[in-house]
N, C-alpha and C positions, 0 to 999 in steps of 0.2 A: 681588892677593895674591902673596906670594913663596913659593918653594918652601922648605919646612920642613926638608928633608934626611932622609936614611935614618935617622939616629940617632933623631931625634924621632918619625918616622913609626912605627918599629918599638917605641920605647919606649912609645907611647901606642896601640898597635894594640888592646889589650884595650878600652881606654875607647872607642876608635873603633868596635869591633864592638858595643858596647852602648849606643851613643849617650849617652855619658857626657861628651863634651866641649862646649865652647862652640861655637856655629856657626862662628865664625871658625877655631878650631883644626881643626874637622872638615872645613870647606872646604879649608884649607891641606894637610891629610892626604890627602884625596880627590884634590886636584889633584896632589900629589906621586905618588901611586900611579898615576895616569893616565900618567905619563911614566916609571916606574921598574919594570921587569920584576921585579927582586928584591923590592921591597916589595909589588908586586901579588901575587906568588907567596906571600909570607909571609901576606898578607890572606887569599887563598884557602884556605891551611892553616887559618887561624883561623876562617873561615866554616864550613868542612867540620867541624872539630872541634867548634865550637859547635852546629851542626846535630845531629850524631852524638850529643852528650850529651843535648840536648833530647829526641831520640827515645828513647835509652836510659831516661831518667827516666819516659817514659810508660809503659814496661812494668809489668805487674802481676806480682807474685810468684805463683807456682803456689799453689792453694787448699791443697795438702797443707803447704807450707811455712808458709803464712799460719797455718793451724790449729795447727801445732806451736808457733809463736812465741807465738800468743795462749794456748795451753795453758800454755805455760811461764810467761808473765806472770801468769795467774791463779793458778798454783801459789805463785809468789813473793808475790804479794799476801795469799793465804791464810795463808802462813807467818808474816807479820808480825804 
């Protein structure tokens, strides 16, 4: 394998995080990050952000808000 370089690693970080690269591209970027502190730090930020977004998407709206929205939708449907 050859070092893919910082430009390629950073440009394809999202795809790397979501396993959307070919096995060769994935291995090249992983190998680069093992030897590059800057790209490793970018990867850590990406992993942290992805994790926090996934956690936030698991939260449930409060019942009061849910009821208010459903009530509004029902009134809109009835008005049609």
